[in-house]
N, C-alpha and C positions, 0 to 999 in steps of 0.2 A: 470460406467465409471467417474468417477471426471470432471465435467466442471466449468473453473473459465469465470466472463463476469466483466470484470469492465468501470467504466462508471465514470465522474465526471473529465476528462481533460477539458483543454483549457489553454485559453493566460490571463494571469492577471499583471497587475502592480506590480513591486516591494512593499513591504510592506503590499499586498493584501492579500487572504485567498482563498482557495480551500476545497472542498472535496471528495474524492475518494469513493467508493464501490466497492465491489467486491463481485456479487451473487455469491454462488457456488449451485451445482446440489451432489444430492449423503446424504449418510447417516453418512457421515464420518466426517463432518465436526464440528460435538459440540462436538468431541472427535481430533483435528488436531492441531494444532503450525498453525497460517496464519500468515503469515508475508507478509511485502510488499518490494521491491526490485526498485533500479532505474537504468537506462543506462544512462548517458550521451555520445555524441557524442567523439565516439573517447578512451571513460573510460570501464572499467569491471564494469559489475554489479554489484552492492554493493546491501547490505542489509540496509534497512531505518528504518524496526521496526517491531516487531514480536510479539505476545500474544498466549500465550498457553489455551487450555482450559481452564482451574480455573482462566484466567485471565489477567497470570502476564504477565509483559511488559517489551520488553528493546528496547534502539533505541541508533544509531550513533551517534555518540559525535554532529555529522554537525548540527544535528534537535534536539536536547534533548532539552526540554521548549520551542519548537516551534509546533513539531508536535505533535498529539492523535491520537496512535492507539483503535479503541473500536470494538464488536463484540456485534451480536443479534443473540446467536443461535435458538431462535424462525424463524427467517430470512432468515436463514443459509448467512449472510451477514456480512463483516469484511469493516471496515471503516478506512480513515487515514483523519484526520480534519489538514489540513497545516495554521498554522498563519504565520504572518511576512515573505513572502513568498522572497527569496532572487534570483537574477539573479542566482546564482550556481546551483539554484534548479532545472534549465531548465533540462528535462529529460524524456525519457521516464517509468512513472511506472507500475510494475507488480504486481500482486495479487498471491501467492503463496499459495500452501497447502501441508500441512509436514504430511504425517500417514501412517509406510510404506514405501508408495512411493513420490515422489514428483509431483506436478502439475501446471503448469502456467497459466496464462492469456496472453489473446494476449496483452496486454499493451494499456496504455493510455497515453496522450503528454500532458507533461507540459508545458507547457513557461511562465518564468516569464520574463517582457521587465521594462527597467532600470527607 
């Protein structure tokens, strides 16, 4: 059974930075596609960034150039570096592992103040 535990959320002023981490249990991490999603109040959950097992990445247009997703297979951890944060980035951020099945973390709240 895969478990995902996110950390690193918090309150930051617009223009600031945060780094989210997601630690995964189990043996599937290195071969899985890892993703970060977010859900703002009253909105649907959306894909923010994803990274394949070989390191290929893709980003939502709204975060391209500001966010960077990376992974450390030795630590079973995926990261999301978020720079130049905007108030519109405020949301609960979820880690996702996809390999045959999908697994979700519990989410971590990111609040960007004006």
